[in-house]
N, C-alpha and C positions, 0 to 999 in steps of 0.2 A: 784560218785566223783574221781577225780585223783589229785594227790598231785605232785607237780614237784620235780624230783629227788633231785635237788640242795637243795630246800627247806626242804625236807626231811632229808637231811644230816645236814644242818645248824641247824634244831631244835634238832636233836640227838647230835649235838656238843656244841651248845651254849644254848639251852633250852629256859627259859623264856626270855630272852633278843632278842631273835630273833622274838618272838612273839611281845613284846612290839614295837620293832623297824619297823616290817612290818605293824603293824597296825597304827603306828605314820604316816609312810610315806604315806601310803593310805589317811588318814584323811588330810594330809597337801595338797593333789591334785597331788601327784604321782602316776601313775598307777601301783601298786604294789598289791600283793596278801595277804592284811592284813586279810580278812575274812577266807581264806584258812589256813593262819598260826594259827589263832584262833582254827579252826576246827581240824586241824592236831594235835595240842598241845592236845586238848579235848580227841582226839581218843587214842592219847598214854596213856594218864593218864586213860581211860576207859578200856584199853586192858593190863593192867599190866606194862605201861611202867615207866620210872624213874620220870616223872613229876607228879605233884600233880594239881588236877582240880580247887582247890581252888586258888592256885597260877597262874595257867594258866588264869582265870578269872580276877584276879587281875591286872596282867600284860598286859592283852589286854584292860582292862578297862582304866588304866593307860596311854597305849599307844594311845587310842582314844581320852582322855582328851588332852594330851599335843600335839598331831597331830593337833588336830581341833583348839586348841588355836593358834598353830603356823601359821596355814592356816588361820584363822581370822585376825592375825596381818599382815600377808602378804597382804592380802586384803585390809584391812582397811589403811595401812601406804604405801603401793606400788601399788596395784592394782586400787585403786580408783584414785590417782592422774595421774596414766598412762592412765587410761580411759579416763580421762578429757583431757589429751594433745593430745590423738588419735583423739577425736573428735574435738578439736580445729585445729589440723593439717589438718583434712579433711573438716573443715568448716561446720560441721553438728552439732555443739552443741546445737544451738537454736531448731533445729529440734529433738534431741535425749532427750531434757529436760524433756519433759512431761512423757516419757518412765523411765527416771532415777527417776524422783520424785514420779511416782506410784509404782516402785521397793522399793523405801525406804519407801513408806508408808506400802507397803505391810510386809516388815520385821519388821515394828513396831507394826502393828496388829497382824500378824500372824508368825512372827518369832520364837516364843518359840515352836508352834507345829511343824513348819517347820524343826528347829534344831533338834528336839527329833525324829521325826519320820524320817528325813532323813538319820539318822543311818542305818536303815533297807532296805534302798534302795542302790542298787549297785553305781549307777550314782549320786546320791545325797550325798551318803556318801563320795564320793571323793571331791565334790565341794561345799557343803553347807556351809561349814565354809569360805571357801574363799568368796562366795556370801554374806554371812552375814556381812563380813569385810567391802566389797566394797559397800555395801547398809547401812554402818554406824549403824546396830544393836548395842545397848546399850551393853558394855562388861559383866557387871555383870548379865544382863538378859540372854545372851548368854551362859555365864559360867554355870549358873545353869542348864539351859535345855541341854546344851551339856553333862554335868557331868550326868545328870540323863539318858540321851539316851545312852551314852556309858557304863555306868555300866548295864543297862537293856539288852543291845544288847549283851554285854559280857556274862552276865549270859544265856539269852537264847539260843544263838548258842554255848556257851560252854557246856551246859547241853546237847544239841543236840548230839554233837560230842561225849560227854562222854557216853551217854546211848544207842546211835544208833551206835557207833564205832565198834561193832562186825558184824553188818548187812549193810555195805557200799552202796549196792544197795537201801535198805531201805532208807539210810540217803540220797542219791542221789535223790531219788524220792521226799522227804519230801522238800529238797532244792529247787529243781525245782518247785514245786508247789508254795512254798513260792516267788521265784523269779518270777514266772509268775504272780502269784497274786499282788507281789508288783509293779511290771511293769505295770500291767493293770490300778491299782488304780492311779499310778503316771501319765500315760497318760491322765486319766480321769481328773485329777487335772488340768493338764496343759492345755488341751483342755477347760475346764471351766474357768480358769484365762484369757486365751486368748478372750474367748467370752464375758467374763465381761468387759475385757478392750474395746474392740470394741464397745460393746454396750454403756458403758460410754461415749467413745469418740463421737459416734453418737448422743447421748442425748446432750451433752456439745455443739456440732456444732449446732444442731437443737435449742436449748436455744438461742444460739449467734444470729442466723439468725431471730429468732422470736423478739428479743430484737431489733435488728438492724432495721427491717420492722416497729417497733413500734416507734421508736425514730428517722427515717430518716427525716431530715429537708426537702429534696427534694421532698418528696412526697407530702407536704403542700403548696410547692412552685409551683409545677406543676398544683395543682387543682385550684390555684388563677386566672392564665392567662384564664384558660377555663372557670371559671365562668364570668370573664368580657367579653369574646367574646359572650357568651351566652347573656348577657344583650344587648350589642351593636346589636347583631342580632335583638333582640327585638324592640329595638328603631328604627331600620330601617323599 
């Protein structure tokens, strides 16, 4: 793995606060190297630098919690109203309503797991808090799982950098394996969710068509003239 020169210098000059700020910015939705900052701080701590690994983990976890809660607030109080306005502007609010409703139900049922495990996937780590806010996940539940995910993530990656900092090629290999594995799992989950949504919509449409065919009064009215015509033909 490689650490940008500017980030390297910033951590050397300002230490823990750079780690906290970088992690917080990434968690808010800003494309910033938060995870790299945590690993860099942990590597310095493990190779005899001025940083303490315990404080590196504490500041990284604090940055994750603060940043995620800021991203959640942006999504809940800014992103959701903005999304509704955009849908109304393009006159697709009614079309998108079922999708929005399903997304909110998803976060009601699986938001805890999504927020916790999302901390370990690069793409979700940046956007999961914002999406939780947009989809109105209850804040107390979000806070609990966000804090748990941030703490476990900071400990896991902090210790990886601390113990493997002497062997950067090995550390890079481990991170690549984790990244590929996490991305694969994420892709499988997304495909499964899309497949489930499509299947559920088709089943709902099929049920509506069956209910409409059973309750269609026109079908009964069409059968009456046919019976009368048959009776008339018999009399002739």
